[in-house]
Backbone bond lengths (Angstrom), bond angles and torsions (degrees), N, CA, C in turn:
res aa  C-N    CA-C-N  psi(-1)  N-CA   C-N-CA  omega(-1)  CA-C   N-CA-C  phi
1 X - - - 1.440 - - 1.520 108.49 -
2 X 1.315 117.26 129.51 1.450 119.91 -178.77 1.523 110.53 -80.29
3 X 1.318 115.61 148.35 1.462 119.39 179.42 1.525 109.26 -106.54
4 X 1.282 115.85 155.53 1.463 122.84 178.38 1.514 107.94 -110.89
5 X 1.334 116.31 146.11 1.453 120.76 177.43 1.518 109.66 -121.85
6 X 1.311 116.18 140.42 1.457 123.10 177.94 1.516 109.09 -131.94
7 X 1.333 116.66 150.24 1.476 118.71 171.66 1.530 109.71 -60.85
8 X 1.326 117.06 154.14 1.463 122.15 -173.26 1.532 112.94 -57.01
9 X 1.312 118.13 -44.67 1.471 120.62 -178.00 1.524 111.09 -65.10
10 X 1.310 116.36 -42.57 1.465 120.05 179.66 1.530 110.58 -68.06
11 X 1.319 116.85 -36.85 1.461 120.97 177.44 1.532 110.72 -61.83
12 X 1.342 116.85 -45.18 1.462 120.48 179.93 1.524 111.61 -60.80
13 X 1.346 116.52 -43.06 1.470 119.46 178.81 1.520 111.05 -62.99
14 X 1.322 116.92 -45.00 1.465 120.93 179.17 1.523 111.15 -64.75
15 X 1.325 116.66 -40.17 1.462 121.15 179.82 1.521 110.68 -62.57
16 X 1.317 117.13 -47.88 1.469 120.46 179.69 1.518 111.59 -64.34
17 X 1.330 116.43 -44.13 1.470 120.15 -179.07 1.528 110.87 -63.07
18 X 1.331 117.38 -43.16 1.465 119.50 -178.55 1.531 111.05 -65.88
19 X 1.321 116.69 -37.18 1.466 119.18 179.00 1.526 111.53 -69.57
20 X 1.339 117.57 -38.36 1.462 120.30 177.68 1.529 111.57 -67.00
21 X 1.333 116.88 -41.72 1.467 120.10 176.81 1.528 109.59 -63.63
22 X 1.323 116.63 -43.79 1.460 120.46 178.09 1.517 112.46 -60.21
23 X 1.324 116.22 -43.61 1.458 120.36 178.92 1.528 111.12 -63.42
24 X 1.326 116.82 -41.97 1.470 120.55 178.88 1.529 111.10 -63.79
25 X 1.325 117.09 -40.28 1.461 119.81 179.33 1.527 111.88 -68.16
26 X 1.320 117.35 -40.07 1.465 120.12 177.26 1.527 109.99 -64.52
27 X 1.332 116.76 -42.97 1.467 119.98 177.86 1.527 110.70 -62.82
28 X 1.331 116.65 -40.32 1.467 119.90 176.56 1.514 111.80 -63.24
29 X 1.318 116.49 -39.79 1.456 120.02 177.47 1.512 112.55 -63.60
30 X 1.327 116.36 -38.71 1.465 119.69 177.84 1.523 111.02 -70.76
31 X 1.325 116.96 -35.31 1.462 120.48 178.80 1.524 111.34 -67.02
32 X 1.338 116.25 -38.48 1.464 120.93 178.24 1.522 109.99 -68.90
33 X 1.300 114.65 -35.85 1.466 120.68 -178.95 1.508 108.91 129.06
34 X 1.303 116.67 113.52 1.453 121.06 -177.43 1.508 114.56 -64.26
35 X 1.328 117.09 -18.37 1.457 120.09 -179.21 1.527 112.64 -94.69
36 X 1.338 117.62 4.15 1.464 120.68 177.21 1.527 109.39 -98.58
37 X 1.306 116.46 161.81 1.471 120.21 179.40 1.521 110.90 -63.97
38 X 1.330 116.88 -41.31 1.469 120.24 179.96 1.523 110.56 -65.66
39 X 1.305 117.35 -42.45 1.458 120.85 179.06 1.510 111.93 -63.91
40 X 1.311 116.55 -41.87 1.461 120.44 178.51 1.523 110.69 -65.29
41 X 1.332 116.96 -41.77 1.466 120.93 179.69 1.529 111.02 -63.91
42 X 1.324 116.84 -43.02 1.464 120.07 178.50 1.524 111.24 -64.24
43 X 1.304 117.35 -44.40 1.459 120.98 -179.28 1.530 111.61 -65.56
44 X 1.314 117.00 -40.39 1.464 120.61 178.56 1.521 111.18 -65.90
45 X 1.323 116.13 -42.82 1.466 120.53 177.29 1.529 109.96 -64.02
46 X 1.316 117.16 -39.92 1.461 121.15 177.61 1.517 112.40 -62.51
47 X 1.311 116.65 -41.79 1.470 120.22 177.73 1.530 110.64 -63.76
48 X 1.321 116.63 -38.63 1.474 120.35 178.14 1.529 110.58 -64.71
49 X 1.326 117.44 -42.79 1.457 120.45 177.48 1.525 111.04 -64.40
50 X 1.312 117.06 -35.71 1.456 120.85 -178.66 1.512 113.83 -63.98
51 X 1.321 117.71 -30.34 1.467 121.13 -179.36 1.526 112.03 -105.92
52 X 1.314 117.02 14.32 1.462 122.19 -177.55 1.522 112.67 -54.93
53 X 1.317 117.86 -42.27 1.453 120.83 -173.83 1.525 114.03 -81.11
54 X 1.323 117.66 -1.10 1.467 119.72 177.59 1.533 110.01 -63.10
55 X 1.314 117.49 -30.37 1.459 121.66 -175.63 1.525 113.14 -93.72
56 X 1.324 117.85 7.18 1.452 122.26 179.54 1.520 108.57 -113.57
57 X 1.317 117.10 133.98 1.452 121.22 -178.15 1.523 110.90 -99.11
58 X 1.324 115.36 148.59 1.463 120.32 173.34 1.510 108.77 -82.66
59 X 1.324 115.82 147.38 1.472 117.91 175.13 1.509 109.88 -108.07
């Protein structure tokens, strides 16, 4: 699997943005109802966005 590298400042912005989007999606999933298909899909997508930057390296 190839890795991506970003400058430190750009990495921090992307990291914060992805975590905020992930948090908003998880909150939306819980608001819709965690036991519904839509709620589960939103929460799962939010969790994926939250860990998006784990696979990106800082340069």
